[in-house]
C-alpha positions as a Markdown table, in Angstrom:
| # | Residue | x | y | z |
|---|---|---|---|---|
| 1 | Met | 23.4 | 16.3 | 79.6 |
| 2 | Gly | 24.2 | 15.7 | 83.6 |
| 3 | Lys | 26.3 | 18.1 | 85.9 |
| 4 | Leu | 29.4 | 17.5 | 88.0 |
| 5 | Gly | 30.2 | 19.6 | 90.6 |
| 6 | Met | 33.9 | 20.1 | 91.6 |
| 7 | Ile | 35.1 | 21.8 | 94.1 |
| 8 | Thr | 38.5 | 22.9 | 94.4 |
| 9 | Ile | 40.1 | 23.8 | 98.0 |
| 10 | Gly | 41.4 | 27.1 | 96.5 |
| 11 | Gln | 39.2 | 29.3 | 94.3 |
| 12 | Ala | 36.9 | 28.7 | 90.9 |
| 13 | Pro | 37.3 | 28.4 | 88.2 |
| 14 | Arg | 40.3 | 26.4 | 87.9 |
| 15 | Asn | 41.3 | 27.0 | 84.5 |
| 16 | Asp | 44.9 | 25.2 | 85.0 |
| 17 | Val | 43.4 | 21.8 | 85.5 |
| 18 | Ala | 39.4 | 22.2 | 84.5 |
| 19 | Pro | 40.7 | 21.1 | 81.1 |
| 20 | Ile | 42.2 | 17.7 | 82.3 |
| 21 | Ile | 38.7 | 16.9 | 84.0 |
| 22 | Glu | 36.6 | 18.0 | 80.7 |
| 23 | Lys | 38.6 | 15.9 | 78.1 |
| 24 | Tyr | 38.1 | 12.9 | 79.7 |
| 25 | Leu | 34.4 | 13.7 | 80.7 |
| 26 | Glu | 34.2 | 13.6 | 76.6 |
| 27 | His | 30.7 | 16.7 | 76.9 |
| 28 | Arg | 29.0 | 14.0 | 78.8 |
| 29 | Ala | 28.6 | 16.3 | 81.6 |
| 30 | Glu | 29.1 | 19.8 | 82.0 |
| 31 | Leu | 31.2 | 20.7 | 84.9 |
| 32 | Val | 30.0 | 23.1 | 87.6 |
| 33 | Gln | 32.9 | 24.6 | 89.6 |
| 34 | Val | 32.9 | 26.4 | 93.5 |
| 35 | Gly | 36.3 | 26.9 | 95.5 |
| 36 | Val | 36.4 | 26.6 | 99.3 |
| 37 | Leu | 38.3 | 29.9 | 99.1 |
| 38 | Asp | 36.1 | 31.8 | 96.5 |
| 39 | Gly | 35.1 | 35.7 | 97.2 |
| 40 | Met | 38.3 | 35.6 | 100.2 |
| 41 | Ser | 41.4 | 38.1 | 99.5 |
| 42 | Lys | 44.8 | 36.4 | 100.0 |
| 43 | Glu | 44.7 | 38.5 | 102.9 |
| 44 | Asp | 42.0 | 37.5 | 104.2 |
| 45 | Ile | 42.7 | 33.7 | 103.7 |
| 46 | Glu | 46.3 | 34.1 | 105.4 |
| 47 | Gln | 44.9 | 36.0 | 108.6 |
| 48 | Asn | 41.9 | 33.3 | 109.0 |
| 49 | Leu | 43.5 | 30.1 | 107.7 |
| 50 | His | 46.6 | 29.7 | 107.8 |
| 51 | Pro | 48.1 | 26.7 | 109.6 |
| 52 | Glu | 48.6 | 26.3 | 113.2 |
| 53 | Ala | 51.4 | 24.0 | 115.1 |
| 54 | Gly | 50.1 | 20.5 | 114.7 |
| 55 | Asp | 47.6 | 21.8 | 111.7 |
| 56 | Tyr | 47.3 | 19.1 | 108.3 |
| 57 | Val | 48.6 | 21.3 | 106.0 |
| 58 | Leu | 47.4 | 22.2 | 102.3 |
| 59 | Thr | 48.1 | 24.4 | 99.2 |
| 60 | Ser | 45.7 | 25.2 | 96.5 |
| 61 | Arg | 45.5 | 28.3 | 94.0 |
| 62 | Leu | 43.5 | 31.2 | 93.7 |
| 63 | Thr | 42.3 | 33.1 | 90.2 |
| 64 | Asn | 44.7 | 35.4 | 89.9 |
| 65 | Gly | 47.6 | 32.4 | 89.9 |
| 66 | Asp | 49.1 | 32.8 | 93.5 |
| 67 | Ser | 49.4 | 30.0 | 95.7 |
| 68 | Val | 47.8 | 29.8 | 99.6 |
| 69 | Val | 48.7 | 27.7 | 102.5 |
| 70 | Met | 45.7 | 26.8 | 105.1 |
| 71 | Ser | 44.6 | 24.8 | 107.5 |
| 72 | Arg | 42.7 | 21.5 | 107.0 |
| 73 | Glu | 41.0 | 22.0 | 110.4 |
| 74 | Lys | 40.2 | 25.5 | 109.2 |
| 75 | Ile | 38.4 | 25.3 | 105.9 |
| 76 | Gln | 37.3 | 21.8 | 106.5 |
| 77 | Pro | 33.6 | 23.7 | 107.7 |
| 78 | Leu | 33.6 | 25.8 | 104.6 |
| 79 | Leu | 34.6 | 22.7 | 102.1 |
| 80 | Gln | 31.7 | 20.9 | 103.7 |
| 81 | Asn | 29.1 | 24.0 | 103.3 |
| 82 | Lys | 30.1 | 24.1 | 99.6 |
| 83 | Ile | 29.2 | 20.4 | 99.3 |
| 84 | Phe | 25.9 | 21.2 | 100.5 |
| 85 | Glu | 25.7 | 24.2 | 98.3 |
| 86 | Leu | 26.2 | 22.3 | 95.6 |
| 87 | Glu | 23.7 | 19.6 | 96.6 |
| 88 | Gln | 21.0 | 22.3 | 97.0 |
| 89 | Ala | 21.8 | 23.4 | 93.2 |
| 90 | Gly | 20.3 | 20.0 | 92.4 |
| 91 | Ile | 24.0 | 18.4 | 92.0 |
| 92 | Lys | 23.9 | 14.5 | 92.5 |
| 93 | Gln | 28.0 | 13.6 | 91.6 |
| 94 | Ile | 30.5 | 15.9 | 93.5 |
| 95 | Leu | 34.3 | 15.5 | 92.8 |
| 96 | Leu | 36.8 | 17.2 | 95.4 |
| 97 | Leu | 39.7 | 18.6 | 93.6 |
| 98 | Cys | 42.0 | 17.4 | 96.3 |
| 99 | Thr | 43.9 | 14.8 | 97.2 |
| 100 | Gly | 44.3 | 15.5 | 100.7 |
| 101 | Val | 42.4 | 13.7 | 103.7 |
| 102 | Phe | 39.3 | 15.0 | 105.6 |
| 103 | Pro | 37.9 | 12.8 | 107.9 |
| 104 | Gly | 34.0 | 12.9 | 108.5 |
| 105 | Leu | 33.2 | 14.8 | 105.1 |
| 106 | Lys | 29.3 | 13.7 | 103.9 |
| 107 | Gly | 27.0 | 14.7 | 101.0 |
| 108 | Lys | 23.0 | 14.6 | 102.0 |
| 109 | Ser | 21.8 | 13.6 | 98.3 |
| 110 | Ser | 25.0 | 13.4 | 96.2 |
| 111 | Tyr | 27.7 | 11.0 | 95.8 |
| 112 | Leu | 30.8 | 12.5 | 97.1 |
| 113 | Ile | 34.0 | 11.4 | 95.2 |
| 114 | Glu | 37.2 | 12.0 | 97.3 |
| 115 | Pro | 40.3 | 11.0 | 95.7 |
| 116 | Asp | 41.9 | 9.9 | 99.0 |
| 117 | His | 39.8 | 7.2 | 98.9 |
| 118 | Ile | 40.5 | 6.3 | 95.2 |
| 119 | Ile | 43.9 | 6.8 | 94.1 |
| 120 | Pro | 45.7 | 4.9 | 97.2 |
| 121 | Pro | 44.3 | 1.7 | 96.8 |
| 122 | Thr | 44.4 | 2.2 | 92.8 |
| 123 | Leu | 48.1 | 2.7 | 93.4 |
| 124 | Lys | 48.6 | -0.3 | 95.3 |
| 125 | Ala | 47.0 | -2.2 | 92.5 |
| 126 | Met | 49.5 | -0.7 | 89.9 |
| 127 | Val | 52.4 | -0.7 | 91.9 |
| 128 | Gly | 52.0 | -4.3 | 93.4 |
| 129 | Gln | 55.2 | -5.2 | 94.7 |
| 130 | Arg | 57.6 | -2.1 | 93.2 |
| 131 | Arg | 58.9 | 1.0 | 94.7 |
| 132 | Leu | 56.5 | 3.8 | 94.8 |
| 133 | Gly | 57.6 | 7.6 | 94.6 |
| 134 | Val | 55.4 | 10.6 | 95.4 |
| 135 | Ile | 55.9 | 14.3 | 94.8 |
| 136 | Val | 53.8 | 16.7 | 97.0 |
| 137 | Pro | 54.2 | 20.6 | 96.6 |
| 138 | Leu | 55.1 | 21.3 | 100.2 |
| 139 | Glu | 57.8 | 20.2 | 102.6 |
| 140 | Glu | 55.3 | 19.3 | 105.7 |
| 141 | Gln | 53.3 | 17.2 | 103.5 |
| 142 | Lys | 55.6 | 14.6 | 103.7 |
| 143 | Asp | 54.6 | 13.1 | 107.2 |
| 144 | His | 50.8 | 13.9 | 107.0 |
| 145 | Leu | 50.4 | 11.9 | 103.9 |
| 146 | Met | 52.2 | 9.4 | 105.1 |
| 147 | Pro | 49.6 | 7.5 | 106.5 |
| 148 | Lys | 47.7 | 7.7 | 103.2 |
| 149 | Tyr | 49.5 | 5.2 | 101.8 |
| 150 | Thr | 51.0 | 2.7 | 104.6 |
| 151 | Pro | 48.1 | 0.8 | 105.7 |
| 152 | Leu | 47.8 | -0.3 | 102.0 |
| 153 | Gly | 51.6 | -2.1 | 102.7 |
| 154 | Leu | 53.0 | 1.5 | 100.8 |
| 155 | Asn | 55.9 | 2.6 | 101.6 |
| 156 | Pro | 56.4 | 5.6 | 99.5 |
| 157 | Phe | 59.8 | 7.5 | 99.2 |
| 158 | Phe | 58.7 | 11.4 | 98.6 |
| 159 | Ala | 60.0 | 14.4 | 96.7 |
| 160 | Val | 58.6 | 18.1 | 97.0 |
| 161 | Ala | 58.0 | 19.9 | 93.6 |
| 162 | Ser | 54.8 | 22.9 | 93.5 |
| 163 | Pro | 52.5 | 23.0 | 90.7 |
| 164 | Tyr | 52.1 | 26.5 | 91.8 |
| 165 | His | 55.2 | 27.9 | 92.0 |
| 166 | Asn | 56.7 | 28.3 | 88.0 |
| 167 | Asn | 60.2 | 26.9 | 88.6 |
| 168 | Leu | 60.8 | 23.9 | 86.4 |
| 169 | Asn | 64.2 | 23.0 | 88.4 |
| 170 | Asn | 61.9 | 22.0 | 91.2 |
| 171 | Phe | 60.7 | 19.4 | 88.9 |
| 172 | His | 64.0 | 18.7 | 88.0 |
| 173 | Arg | 65.1 | 18.1 | 91.3 |
| 174 | Ala | 62.3 | 15.6 | 92.4 |
| 175 | Ala | 62.1 | 13.8 | 89.7 |
| 176 | Ser | 66.1 | 13.2 | 90.0 |
| 177 | Glu | 66.0 | 12.4 | 93.8 |
| 178 | Leu | 63.5 | 9.3 | 93.5 |
| 179 | Lys | 64.5 | 8.2 | 89.9 |
| 180 | Asp | 67.2 | 5.5 | 91.3 |
| 181 | Lys | 65.2 | 4.9 | 94.4 |
| 182 | Val | 61.6 | 3.8 | 92.7 |
| 183 | Asn | 59.9 | 2.3 | 89.6 |
| 184 | Ile | 56.5 | 4.7 | 89.6 |
| 185 | Ile | 55.8 | 7.8 | 90.2 |
| 186 | Val | 52.5 | 9.7 | 91.4 |
| 187 | Leu | 51.9 | 13.6 | 91.3 |
| 188 | Asp | 50.2 | 13.7 | 94.5 |
| 189 | Cys | 47.7 | 17.1 | 94.2 |
| 190 | Met | 45.3 | 18.2 | 92.0 |
| 191 | Gly | 47.0 | 21.0 | 90.8 |
| 192 | Tyr | 50.2 | 19.0 | 88.5 |
| 193 | Thr | 49.4 | 19.6 | 85.1 |
| 194 | Glu | 50.1 | 17.1 | 81.9 |
| 195 | Glu | 53.5 | 19.6 | 81.7 |
| 196 | Ala | 54.5 | 18.8 | 85.0 |
| 197 | Arg | 54.1 | 14.9 | 84.3 |
| 198 | Glu | 56.2 | 15.3 | 81.2 |
| 199 | Leu | 58.9 | 17.3 | 82.6 |
| 200 | Val | 58.9 | 14.2 | 85.7 |
| 201 | Ala | 58.9 | 11.9 | 83.4 |
| 202 | Gln | 61.5 | 13.3 | 80.9 |
| 203 | Ala | 63.7 | 13.4 | 84.3 |
| 204 | Ser | 63.4 | 10.3 | 85.7 |
| 205 | Gln | 62.9 | 7.8 | 82.5 |
| 206 | Leu | 59.6 | 6.5 | 84.6 |
| 207 | Pro | 55.8 | 6.1 | 84.3 |
| 208 | Val | 54.1 | 9.1 | 86.0 |
| 209 | Val | 50.8 | 8.5 | 87.5 |
| 210 | Leu | 48.7 | 12.6 | 86.9 |
| 211 | Ser | 46.3 | 12.4 | 89.7 |
| 212 | Asn | 43.7 | 14.6 | 88.1 |
| 213 | Ala | 43.8 | 12.8 | 85.1 |
| 214 | Ile | 43.4 | 9.3 | 87.0 |
| 215 | Met | 40.4 | 11.0 | 88.9 |
| 216 | Ala | 39.1 | 12.2 | 85.6 |
| 217 | Lys | 39.2 | 8.8 | 83.9 |
| 218 | Leu | 37.6 | 7.3 | 86.5 |
| 219 | Val | 34.8 | 9.7 | 86.8 |
| 220 | Ser | 34.0 | 9.9 | 83.4 |
| 221 | Glu | 32.9 | 6.0 | 83.7 |
| 222 | Met | 30.4 | 7.0 | 86.1 |
| 223 | Ile | 28.9 | 9.8 | 84.6 |
């Protein structure tokens, strides 16, 4: 059996979303999880990795279930080190468990699978001339994520609902904001679950794309 490395920008293991990845791997590969924030306390993270004005903002989950907000600029060197650590352990394929954009990431000996390179063009092919809705975890991410879509001719409508706050009303509100504006919705964070997709689909009566599921299906064809 081969191995698939998976790096979360939070802490590993990601017991909330790893089952979605493993479902589509169908026991063809062992999932090896590491986290950028492994071994760090929430206080350390808030003190050293919190976004400054103008930073690209990200959010993820700790193993105790808490969520944290981070600066991409501050975590990217840590993320790059995690890639090298997995390569040193002999991992040949690495999935980044984040839909954010990380310019300049690289692998020396592995194939690095970055969702931001795959999901937008896949959505463009699926959506065509129809209208796309995007649900993101944080209000600040609307502006940061728009450039991921506009080069492809996609000009999505955004709504906000965090996968890390157990507030079902947020999903209903986001779905209601989008349902009369768009034809298909994507949950643009690898932290969303099948439950979140079902909630948004029921509230909007529209097709809903789950980012981690679509990545899992595509990656499973590479194993």
